[in-house]
Residue, then its C-alpha position, 0 to 999 in steps of 0.5 A: m500500500r501507499i500510505a501518506f502521513i500528514v505531519d509537521p515539518l520533517a526537520s522538527l520531528k525527533a526520531y528517537k521518540d516520535t510516534s509518527i516516525a515509529l508508524m512510518r518505520a512500521a509501515q515500511a517494515r511491512g512492505h508499504a510505501v511511505w509518503t509525507i505531506q505538509q499541511d500547507a501543501i494540501h489544496w483543491s481544484p475542481l479539475h483534480g480534487v484534493c491534492a498535495e505535494a507528497v514526498h516519498l521517503e525511505m526510512l533509515a535506522d539512524d535517529k539523526d538522519w532518519f530518512s532519505e528522499i526518493d521522490r516528490h510530486v503532486v498526488a491526489l489524496r484518493d490515490f493513496r491507500a490510506v492517509l494518516m492525519r498526524k499534524d499536531p495541534p493547535f486546533d485552530l481554523e487552519y486545522v479545521t480547514t484541513t479537516w474540511l479538505l480531508e473530508r472532501a478527499e474522503a468523498e472523492g475516495a480517500r481513506v483518512f485516519n483518524r476520520p476528519r469529521a471525528l477529529r472535529d467532533h472530538s475536542e481533546k478536552l471536551a470529549l470527556c464530557e460524554f464519559a462523565s462517569f469516568s472523568v474527574p470533576t470538571v467545569v467548562a466555562r467562559q464566565a470567570s464567576v463560574i470558574h471561581s465558584f468551582i475553585e471555591l468548591e474544589r479548593d485545589t484545581i487545575l486550569k487549562p485552555l481548550d486548545g493547548m498541547g504538551g502541558s502548555g498553559i496549564f496552571r494549578v490554582r488553589h482557592d487561596d492562591p494570590n494570583r488566582n484572579v490574574i490566572v483566570e483573567m489570562l486564561g480566559g482572555n478577560g471573558a473572551r475564551t472558554m477554559m476548563a477547570q478540573r479537580y487537582i488529583p494528587e495521584i499525578a505524583d505517580g504519573d499522568k498515564r497515556i493509554l492507547l486505543v488502536g482499532g477498538e482494542v486496548v494496548p496492554y501497557c500505558l506510559a506513566r508520565i511522572p512530573q519533575a520535582g515541584e511540577t504538576r504537569g507530567n507531559l513529556a514536553a514539560g519535562g516529565r519522565g515516562v515509565a511504562r506500566e501494565l494497565s490497572a483494573r480501573d484503566r482497563v475498565i475505562a479503556s475497554t468501555l471507550a475503545p469500541v465506541l470511539a473506533a466506530r466513529g472512525l478514530l483508529l488511534v486514540g490516547l486516553d489520559v488517566i490520572g489515578d482513577w480519573l479520565t482527564e483527556i481524550n487525545v485524537t489528533s496525534p497520540t504519542c508514547m508508542v516509542e517509550i512503551a516499545e523500548q521499555t516493554g517490547f510491545d510494538a504498538a506501531e505494528m499493532f496500528l499497522l495491522a489495524l490499518e491494513r484490516e481497515c483498508l483491505s476490508k473495503p475496495 
């Protein structure tokens, strides 16, 4: 199969830890041709449909020089057997526009994963509202008074923007924090932006667990991202340390409940964030942590994903 990966600029990807590169390597190992596309190269015309300049890569084992370019030319997305949308947030208007173009490509015959409509329908922060029985006590609001009432009720909280990633813009705010007002004003843009507030979970000290769902099945290991001393964020991008673990009983209940539901909506790869016994986020844009899990446990989630992708693509013409 020819598989196209829509990713961030290749020079920005770090092969020693990047899940997209792990997926590309797994695809090549299984005999597939690997192509990459940049978001800004995707375009539509009535004559050719949705197209993009695509770069054909040979994947190399060296983590510094991890690819060699074989060819590049403009290709209609429908001419690939699968198109994988792995562009990192921000989930801004350009990202939404790309999902509209990808949905047009689907209408022309392309197979896109995760499905563009599902990407739009599942905010990585707000999607947990559908699964409130598993989620930490949470409020989503634009009015500062609602956020402050929640802080007073919970006493110790986490505030976050709805469009961040990698732990950016996250604050721990106690009810008696002298900077509480200014933090709420800043995150909320003085009432211009909606934000999320969640109860602070002390178990963050033991790690923010990333649980992967692949094709409706649950990867048996998670990556617990443990914060640095003095930090409340476990994100690897914020300096957290990743430790692979088997899933707990509670992890399995959450993951096995959500996996078939999300897969049925066209979400082939999902990353759940669980702290303690609480679901905190549902990541659908470009879930990570496959490399760390493979290195520490030997379980190859990238190959598991390729097998699921092959089933999806080969089961339909």
